[in-house]
C-alpha positions in Angstrom: -88.3 33.6 50.1 -89.7 36.4 48.0 -92.6 34.3 46.5 -95.9 36.1 46.6 -94.5 39.5 47.6 -96.6 42.5 46.4 -96.1 46.2 47.1 -99.0 48.5 48.0 -99.4 52.1 48.9 -99.5 53.0 52.6 -102.8 54.4 54.0 -103.8 56.2 57.2 -104.6 52.8 58.7 -100.9 51.8 58.5 -99.6 54.1 61.3 -99.3 51.3 63.9 -97.8 48.9 61.3 -95.2 51.5 60.3 -94.5 52.3 63.9 -93.9 48.6 64.8 -91.8 47.8 61.8 -89.9 51.1 61.8 -89.0 50.7 65.4 -87.9 47.1 65.0 -85.9 47.6 61.8 -84.2 50.9 62.9 -83.1 49.4 66.2 -81.8 46.3 64.4 -79.8 48.3 61.9 -78.5 51.2 64.1 -78.9 50.0 67.7 -75.6 48.2 68.5 -73.1 50.9 67.5 -75.1 53.9 69.0 -75.7 55.2 72.5 -79.0 54.0 74.0 -80.0 57.5 75.2 -79.5 58.9 71.7 -81.4 56.0 70.2 -84.3 56.5 72.7 -84.6 60.2 72.0 -84.7 59.6 68.2 -87.1 56.7 68.4 -89.6 58.6 70.5 -89.6 61.5 68.1 -89.6 59.4 64.9 -91.0 55.9 65.5 -94.2 56.3 67.6 -97.7 56.2 66.3 -98.4 60.0 66.2 -95.4 60.9 63.9 -96.3 57.9 61.7 -99.9 59.2 61.3 -98.6 62.7 60.6 -96.3 61.4 57.9 -99.1 59.3 56.3 -101.3 62.4 56.1 -98.5 64.6 54.5 -99.3 65.0 50.8 -95.5 65.1 50.0 -95.0 61.7 51.5 -95.7 58.3 50.0 -95.2 54.9 51.8 -94.8 51.7 49.8 -95.4 48.6 51.9 -94.1 45.2 50.8 -96.5 42.4 51.7 -96.2 38.6 51.6 -99.9 37.7 51.7 -101.3 39.6 54.6 -97.9 40.0 56.4 -95.9 43.2 56.0 -92.3 42.4 55.1 -90.8 45.8 54.3 -91.5 49.4 53.6 -90.1 52.6 52.0 -90.9 56.2 52.8 -90.7 58.5 49.8 -90.8 62.3 49.9 -91.2 64.8 47.1 -90.2 68.4 47.0 -86.8 68.1 48.7 -83.2 67.9 47.5 -79.9 67.0 49.0 -76.2 67.9 48.7 -75.0 67.2 45.2 -78.5 66.5 43.7 -78.8 68.1 40.3 -82.2 66.7 39.2 -85.1 69.1 38.5 -87.7 66.9 40.2 -86.1 64.4 42.5 -87.8 61.9 44.8 -86.2 61.3 48.2 -86.0 57.8 49.5 -86.1 58.6 53.2 -86.5 55.1 54.7 -86.0 51.7 53.2 -86.3 48.6 55.3 -86.9 44.9 55.0 -88.3 43.3 58.2 -85.5 41.8 60.3 -86.0 38.1 59.6 -86.1 38.8 55.8 -83.0 41.0 55.4 -80.9 39.6 52.5 -83.8 37.5 51.2 -84.8 39.6 48.2 -87.5 41.9 49.7 -85.3 44.9 49.1 -85.0 44.2 45.3 -88.7 43.9 44.9 -89.3 47.1 46.9 -86.6 49.0 45.0 -88.2 48.0 41.7 -91.6 49.4 43.0 -89.9 52.6 44.1 -88.3 53.1 40.6 -91.6 52.4 38.9 -93.5 54.8 41.2 -90.9 57.6 40.6 -91.2 57.1 36.8 -95.0 56.9 37.0 -95.3 60.2 38.9 -92.7 62.1 36.8 -89.6 62.3 38.9 -86.3 62.5 37.1 -84.1 61.0 39.9 -84.2 59.2 43.2 -81.9 60.3 46.0 -81.2 59.1 49.5 -78.9 59.5 52.4 -77.1 56.5 53.8 -75.0 56.3 57.0 -71.3 56.3 56.1 -70.8 53.3 58.4 -73.4 51.1 56.7 -71.4 49.4 53.9 -74.0 46.7 53.2 -76.7 49.3 52.5 -74.3 51.3 50.3 -73.4 48.2 48.2 -77.1 47.5 47.8 -77.9 51.0 46.5 -74.9 50.9 44.2 -76.2 47.6 42.7 -79.4 49.5 42.0 -77.7 52.3 40.1 -77.2 54.8 42.9 -73.9 56.7 43.1 -72.5 59.0 45.8 -72.8 62.7 45.0 -72.6 64.5 48.3 -72.8 64.4 52.1 -75.1 65.5 54.8 -75.4 65.4 58.6 -77.8 63.3 60.6 -78.6 64.0 64.2 -79.3 60.9 66.3 -80.2 62.3 69.7 -77.2 64.4 70.5 -74.8 62.4 68.2 -74.0 64.2 65.0 -73.4 61.6 62.3 -72.6 61.7 58.6 -74.4 60.3 55.7 -73.5 59.9 52.1 -76.0 61.4 49.6 -76.6 59.0 46.7 -78.5 59.6 43.5 -80.0 57.4 40.7 -81.1 59.2 37.5 
């Protein structure tokens, strides 16, 4: 299923694409166990076209978009200049969002996208990649562990009014 997948940098023209895919993938991943009102508040603030455009314009943010031909099949949001609990690297890169499109979850898109993230981090001089993953998402945690990440700390995540907890994971 991963034949012909390439990864490109996101551009200002990708705000609608990221809005649509981000909205769909976030709801698929986190919708069922969470309160609809909390989800709606978070989605409005995070996954609408204006916040996506602002993130694309932010010089500390890079989007990598996995494409199968002309069809987007996954994306990652990377941010430089921030660190999390337990991160000891001098110049870490944060992996803030990482999604394969819903029909392709488990089909290899994530591995291709992760390889592109690691190559990007090395190319621009980061000494580690870190991320926060919801403690109740064992599938994602196993994926990150397979790609060399290990738990080093914890942080809170506010979904609407619901305070949740993430594991902070790092890959040197």
